[in-house]
N, C-alpha and C positions, 0 to 999 in steps of 0.2 A: 601141611606141607604140599599140598598142591598149590595153594592160593601163593605161597611163599616163592616158591619155584616157579611159578608163571608169573608173579613180577620180577624178579630176578632176569629172567629169561627177556620179558619185554624191555625191562631197563636196558639192559645191556645190547639186546637188536636195536632196541631205539637209538642208543647212543651211536653204536655202530655205525648205522644208517646214516644218521644226522652230521657224522664225523665225513664219511664218504661223500656226501653231497656238498660239504663243504669243501672238500679238495675238489670234488668236480668244476665248482664254481669257479675256484683259483686256477685251476688247469685251462679251462677256457677262455680264461680271461688273459693267461700267458699267451694265447697263440697270435696274437698280433704283435709280441715284442722280438727281438733279436735273440741269435744265439745266446749271448752273454748274461742279458738278463735272464733266459729262460734258465739258463744252467745254473747261475747265481742262486736264482730262487728255488730250484729242484734242491741244490745242496743245503740250503735252511731247511728247506723240507724232511728231508733225510735224516736230520740231525735228531729228530725225536718223534715224529708221524707214524714210524716203523713200529715205536713203542707204545705208541699211544691206538695204533690199531689192533696190536697184540692184547693189551689188556683191555679192551674192548670187544674182540671177536671170541677168543678163545673161552672166556664165560658165558657168553651167547649162546656159543655152539654146546656146551658141556651143558649148562642149565637147559636148553633147548632139548638136548638128547635124554637127560632125565626125566623132562616133563613129557617125552612121548612113551616112557612107561609108566606114567603115573596116570596119563589121561584115557579117556574110554570113547567108543563109538567115533562119531563124525567128527568130535575134539580132537581126536587122537590122530584122524587122517588129515587134519589142517597142522597139526603142531610137527607133524612127520613132514608135510611139505614145507613147512617154515625151515626144519634142520636140514633138509635136502637142500634147498636155496644156500641156507650159511654154508654148506658144505661144498657146495658150487663155488660161494666167494674166496673160500678157503683154496680150494684146488687152482683156482683162478690166480690170487695171491702168488700159490706156490710155482705156478707153471712158467707165469708171463712178467706179473709186476715185481716181484721179491730180485728175479735175474736181472730185470733191467735195472732195479734199483744199485744192485750192485756194482754194474757196469758204471752207471750214472754217477756214483761216488766218488770215482776217480776221475772223474772229467775236471777239464780247467776252465774255469770263468774266461780267460784270456785265450784259450784256444778248445771251444767244443770240438767236437768231431763232426770231421765233413756228414755223416749220414744221421745228424742229429734229430733233423727235421722227422725222418723214420723213425725213429727212437721211441721220441715223444708221441708221434701219431700210434705205434705199437700200444704204449704203455697208457695213453690216454682211451684207446679205444677196449681194452682189457678191464679201465679201471671203469668205462661206462657201464660194461656188461656185468661187474661184480655190482655195481652201485644199484642198478636195476634190481639186481637179484638180491641185495640186502635190504633194500626199500621193500620190495615186494613179500619179503621173508618177515620183515616187521609187520607189514598190514596182513598178512595170513596170520601171523600169531596173535594180532589184537583183534581180528575178527573170530578166532577162538577162544579167545577170552571174553567176548562179548555177547557170543552166539553161540560158540562149540558144544557144551554139553548138553543143550536143549534140555532136560531135566536137570536139577537141583543135585550136588552131589556133595558129601562131607570133605573135610579136609584129605582124605587117602585118596580121592579121587572116584572112589566106588559111588555108585549113584545109591541115594536113599530110600530104603522099602517103602513103598506105599502102605498109606494110614488104610487098613484093612475096613475099619468101623466105618469111615468116610465112604469108600468104594460101596460098603454092603447098605448104606443109609440111600445113598442116591441111586444104587440098582432096585432097593424097595420101593422109592420115591417115584422112580420111572415105571415099574411093574404097575404099581397103585394108578397112577395116571393113565396108562395104557388100558387099564381096567375099567376104570371108568369111561375112558372113551368109550369103549367097546358097548358100555350097556347105555349108554345115550346114544348109540346109533353112529358117534362119529369116525 
């Protein structure tokens, strides 16, 4: 179960972070264009990109929160950090980006508002912040998958018990080696 949830979390967090990076590149390239071009592209973006954001961010958050409960130790701390960053992305989107998107949906290509550059800059700054948070969340979740648990765990996320025979044999061997060393004056 842990592996499946982790894989789905990574998949959606990665897709979402990649999506935001793509939008960041597009938005940055639009900075050199006039208000009509910017408005036209934004109206095209608003046709379906909000839906794409929802179908990638919501599963990323949900599966990452489930993963918080399945993970243990340092792994849990990393996953919790990833989840917190995704929640920051969600809050930024709700507080800044979506209200601006709603306003921009009513813009006219022929007559963008006089303050279009200020609105664009606010949206792009918030988008940059959420992109950095989303990419960082993905990297943290990836680090958790690679290094997180430290010790092997089963599919439930619980650490596997240590084989007592192996440990006992190793301890017995160490004790024997120590005795031999004492006898030979080492």
